[in-house]
ZADOPA-328213 format. One line per field, with one value per atom (N, C-alpha, C): residue in one letter; chain; x, y, z. Coordinates in steps of 0.1 Angstrom, whole numbers, plus 5000, padded with zeros to 4 digits. Last residue first. Layout:
<nodes>
r c(A; ...)
c c(A; ...)
c1 c(X; ...)
c2 c(Y; ...)
c3 c(Z; ...)
</nodes>
This chain:
<nodes>
r c(D; D; D; K; K; K; L; L; L; V; V; V; I; I; I; A; A; A; K; K; K; L; L; L; T; T; T; E; E; E; I; I; I; P; P; P; A; A; A; N; N; N; E; E; E; V; V; V; V; V; V; C; C; C; C; C; C; L; L; L; A; A; A; D; D; D; K; K; K; W; W; W; G; G; G; L; L; L; K; K; K; R; R; R; V; V; V; A; A; A; A; A; A; V; V; V; R; R; R; M; M; M; N; N; N; G; G; G; A; A; A; L; L; L; V; V; V; V; V; V; Y; Y; Y; K; K; K; N; N; N; G; G; G; L; L; L; P; P; P; T; T; T; V; V; V; I; I; I; L; L; L; P; P; P; R; R; R; A; A; A; E; E; E; M; M; M; L; L; L; E; E; E; P; P; P; T; T; T; E; E; E; E; E; E; I; I; I; S; S; S; K; K; K; A; A; A; L; L; L; N; N; N; D; D; D; V; V; V; D; D; D; D; D; D; P; P; P; S; S; S; W; W; W; F; F; F; R; R; R; P; P; P; N; N; N; R; R; R; P; P; P; V; V; V; G; G; G; E; E; E; I; I; I; Q; Q; Q; G; G; G; K; K; K; N; N; N; G; G; G; E; E; E; L; L; L; K; K; K; T; T; T; I; I; I; K; K; K; I; I; I; K; K; K; I; I; I; P; P; P; K; K; K; M; M; M)
c c(A; A; A; A; A; A; A; A; A; A; A; A; A; A; A; A; A; A; A; A; A; A; A; A; A; A; A; A; A; A; A; A; A; A; A; A; A; A; A; A; A; A; A; A; A; A; A; A; A; A; A; A; A; A; A; A; A; A; A; A; A; A; A; A; A; A; A; A; A; A; A; A; A; A; A; A; A; A; A; A; A; A; A; A; A; A; A; A; A; A; A; A; A; A; A; A; A; A; A; A; A; A; A; A; A; A; A; A; A; A; A; A; A; A; A; A; A; A; A; A; A; A; A; A; A; A; A; A; A; A; A; A; A; A; A; A; A; A; A; A; A; A; A; A; A; A; A; A; A; A; A; A; A; A; A; A; A; A; A; A; A; A; A; A; A; A; A; A; A; A; A; A; A; A; A; A; A; A; A; A; A; A; A; A; A; A; A; A; A; A; A; A; A; A; A; A; A; A; A; A; A; A; A; A; A; A; A; A; A; A; A; A; A; A; A; A; A; A; A; A; A; A; A; A; A; A; A; A; A; A; A; A; A; A; A; A; A; A; A; A; A; A; A; A; A; A; A; A; A; A; A; A; A; A; A; A; A; A; A; A; A; A; A; A; A; A; A; A; A; A; A; A; A; A; A; A; A; A; A; A; A; A; A; A; A; A; A; A; A; A; A; A; A; A; A; A; A; A; A; A; A; A; A)
c1 c(8635; 8638; 8644; 8631; 8620; 8624; 8655; 8649; 8638; 8660; 8670; 8664; 8636; 8640; 8650; 8636; 8626; 8630; 8658; 8659; 8648; 8648; 8660; 8661; 8627; 8624; 8636; 8642; 8632; 8628; 8656; 8663; 8653; 8638; 8641; 8648; 8655; 8645; 8649; 8672; 8665; 8654; 8666; 8673; 8665; 8672; 8663; 8671; 8674; 8681; 8671; 8677; 8667; 8673; 8699; 8696; 8685; 8718; 8706; 8702; 8754; 8741; 8730; 8786; 8775; 8763; 8804; 8809; 8799; 8809; 8800; 8806; 8823; 8830; 8822; 8811; 8810; 8817; 8816; 8823; 8822; 8798; 8812; 8820; 8775; 8778; 8793; 8776; 8775; 8780; 8776; 8787; 8788; 8750; 8762; 8775; 8734; 8735; 8747; 8738; 8744; 8744; 8725; 8739; 8745; 8699; 8706; 8721; 8692; 8686; 8693; 8711; 8701; 8694; 8742; 8732; 8723; 8752; 8751; 8740; 8773; 8760; 8760; 8796; 8793; 8778; 8804; 8805; 8802; 8781; 8793; 8793; 8757; 8765; 8779; 8725; 8738; 8744; 8712; 8710; 8724; 8694; 8706; 8703; 8684; 8679; 8691; 8687; 8692; 8685; 8659; 8671; 8675; 8647; 8647; 8660; 8649; 8635; 8635; 8676; 8668; 8654; 8683; 8689; 8681; 8671; 8666; 8671; 8684; 8672; 8667; 8704; 8707; 8695; 8706; 8694; 8696; 8732; 8723; 8711; 8742; 8749; 8740; 8725; 8725; 8731; 8733; 8719; 8718; 8760; 8757; 8742; 8756; 8763; 8760; 8744; 8736; 8743; 8765; 8752; 8744; 8784; 8787; 8774; 8770; 8773; 8776; 8769; 8757; 8759; 8796; 8788; 8775; 8803; 8808; 8801; 8771; 8784; 8790; 8756; 8756; 8770; 8732; 8746; 8745; 8715; 8716; 8730; 8713; 8711; 8713; 8735; 8727; 8726; 8733; 8740; 8731; 8706; 8714; 8721; 8708; 8704; 8712; 8719; 8705; 8699; 8743; 8738; 8723; 8756; 8746; 8740; 8772; 8778; 8769; 8765; 8761; 8767; 8773; 8780; 8777; 8762; 8757; 8764; 8786; 8777; 8773; 8786; 8792; 8782; 8793; 8784; 8792; 8811; 8804; 8795; 8818; 8828; 8822; 8796; 8798; 8808; 8779; 8791; 8792; 8744; 8755; 8767; 8716; 8728; 8738; 8683; 8695; 8707; 8648; 8661; 8671; 8626; 8631; 8645; 8601; 8615; 8620)
c2 c(8695; 8691; 8677; 8702; 8696; 8690; 8714; 8702; 8695; 8735; 8725; 8712; 8750; 8744; 8733; 8757; 8749; 8742; 8775; 8763; 8753; 8795; 8788; 8775; 8804; 8799; 8790; 8812; 8801; 8795; 8834; 8822; 8810; 8850; 8848; 8835; 8859; 8852; 8851; 8872; 8880; 8872; 8848; 8860; 8867; 8819; 8825; 8836; 8809; 8817; 8823; 8779; 8789; 8796; 8769; 8772; 8782; 8748; 8756; 8757; 8750; 8743; 8753; 8747; 8754; 8745; 8728; 8742; 8750; 8694; 8705; 8718; 8671; 8682; 8693; 8650; 8650; 8661; 8659; 8647; 8646; 8680; 8683; 8671; 8665; 8673; 8678; 8654; 8645; 8653; 8675; 8666; 8658; 8685; 8693; 8685; 8664; 8667; 8676; 8667; 8655; 8657; 8692; 8690; 8678; 8701; 8696; 8694; 8730; 8718; 8713; 8750; 8746; 8732; 8759; 8750; 8745; 8792; 8780; 8772; 8810; 8806; 8793; 8838; 8824; 8822; 8861; 8861; 8846; 8860; 8866; 8866; 8840; 8842; 8847; 8833; 8840; 8841; 8800; 8814; 8820; 8776; 8782; 8796; 8747; 8758; 8764; 8734; 8735; 8747; 8723; 8731; 8730; 8699; 8702; 8710; 8699; 8698; 8701; 8700; 8712; 8711; 8675; 8687; 8700; 8659; 8658; 8671; 8661; 8669; 8669; 8643; 8656; 8665; 8612; 8620; 8634; 8602; 8595; 8604; 8619; 8618; 8612; 8613; 8627; 8627; 8587; 8590; 8603; 8591; 8582; 8585; 8606; 8611; 8604; 8587; 8598; 8605; 8568; 8564; 8576; 8585; 8578; 8574; 8590; 8601; 8596; 8564; 8571; 8583; 8559; 8551; 8558; 8576; 8579; 8571; 8582; 8575; 8579; 8607; 8598; 8593; 8622; 8617; 8607; 8652; 8640; 8635; 8678; 8667; 8653; 8704; 8694; 8682; 8724; 8718; 8708; 8747; 8735; 8730; 8780; 8771; 8758; 8797; 8794; 8784; 8810; 8809; 8807; 8792; 8803; 8801; 8770; 8783; 8795; 8743; 8750; 8764; 8735; 8729; 8736; 8730; 8735; 8728; 8736; 8727; 8733; 8764; 8757; 8748; 8776; 8769; 8762; 8787; 8796; 8789; 8766; 8771; 8781; 8763; 8753; 8759; 8793; 8785; 8776; 8791; 8796; 8787; 8800; 8792; 8799; 8803; 8809; 8799; 8801; 8795; 8802; 8825; 8819; 8814; 8821; 8825; 8818)
c3 c(7956; 7943; 7943; 7983; 7975; 7962; 7993; 7999; 7991; 7975; 7977; 7983; 7977; 7964; 7966; 8004; 7999; 7986; 8004; 8012; 8007; 7988; 7984; 7991; 8005; 7992; 7987; 8028; 8029; 8016; 8018; 8021; 8023; 7990; 8005; 8007; 7960; 7967; 7982; 7941; 7952; 7959; 7915; 7921; 7931; 7900; 7911; 7917; 7868; 7878; 7888; 7852; 7856; 7868; 7826; 7840; 7841; 7806; 7807; 7821; 7805; 7808; 7809; 7788; 7795; 7797; 7780; 7783; 7790; 7788; 7783; 7788; 7795; 7789; 7783; 7809; 7794; 7787; 7834; 7830; 7815; 7834; 7836; 7830; 7834; 7822; 7822; 7860; 7848; 7835; 7877; 7878; 7865; 7870; 7868; 7868; 7880; 7865; 7862; 7907; 7900; 7885; 7911; 7914; 7907; 7908; 7896; 7899; 7925; 7920; 7907; 7931; 7941; 7937; 7926; 7920; 7932; 7925; 7933; 7928; 7904; 7907; 7915; 7908; 7904; 7907; 7919; 7904; 7899; 7945; 7940; 7925; 7935; 7947; 7943; 7921; 7921; 7935; 7919; 7924; 7924; 7898; 7904; 7910; 7885; 7892; 7900; 7852; 7865; 7872; 7831; 7834; 7849; 7815; 7829; 7833; 7788; 7793; 7808; 7784; 7779; 7786; 7793; 7800; 7796; 7775; 7789; 7797; 7752; 7753; 7767; 7751; 7757; 7758; 7753; 7752; 7758; 7756; 7747; 7744; 7775; 7763; 7752; 7797; 7791; 7777; 7801; 7798; 7791; 7808; 7797; 7792; 7832; 7820; 7807; 7848; 7844; 7832; 7851; 7845; 7840; 7864; 7851; 7843; 7887; 7878; 7864; 7898; 7895; 7885; 7901; 7892; 7888; 7922; 7909; 7898; 7940; 7938; 7924; 7959; 7948; 7946; 7981; 7979; 7967; 7989; 7982; 7980; 8000; 8009; 8002; 7996; 7988; 7997; 8026; 8015; 8008; 8034; 8036; 8024; 8040; 8030; 8032; 8059; 8060; 8050; 8037; 8051; 8052; 8012; 8015; 8029; 8011; 8012; 8013; 8010; 8021; 8023; 7985; 7997; 8010; 7955; 7968; 7979; 7930; 7937; 7950; 7908; 7920; 7926; 7876; 7885; 7896; 7858; 7867; 7877; 7842; 7851; 7861; 7825; 7836; 7847; 7817; 7816; 7828; 7810; 7819; 7818; 7792; 7793; 7801; 7809; 7801; 7802; 7811; 7812; 7803; 7825; 7812; 7814; 7848; 7845; 7833)
</nodes>
């Protein structure tokens, strides 16, 4: 799957809004987000090397992998992010992405 740029305003954190897919199981502090934002600001190529993994839901995309990175780039004021879109995948596949990433 070829990564595409998606507007940050179209990305939603995974809060369990897809039935059968658990919410993002990872927790982070504001300091964690600040540190990641600093790292991304210093080396933005990291975001290109590891796109977010998202799936469409209505007119938005739910972030399956990269929720903290989305928080960090929002903090930096980015307008879009590179994403790999997983479409029409079974719930078990989406669930596996969330749990394994």
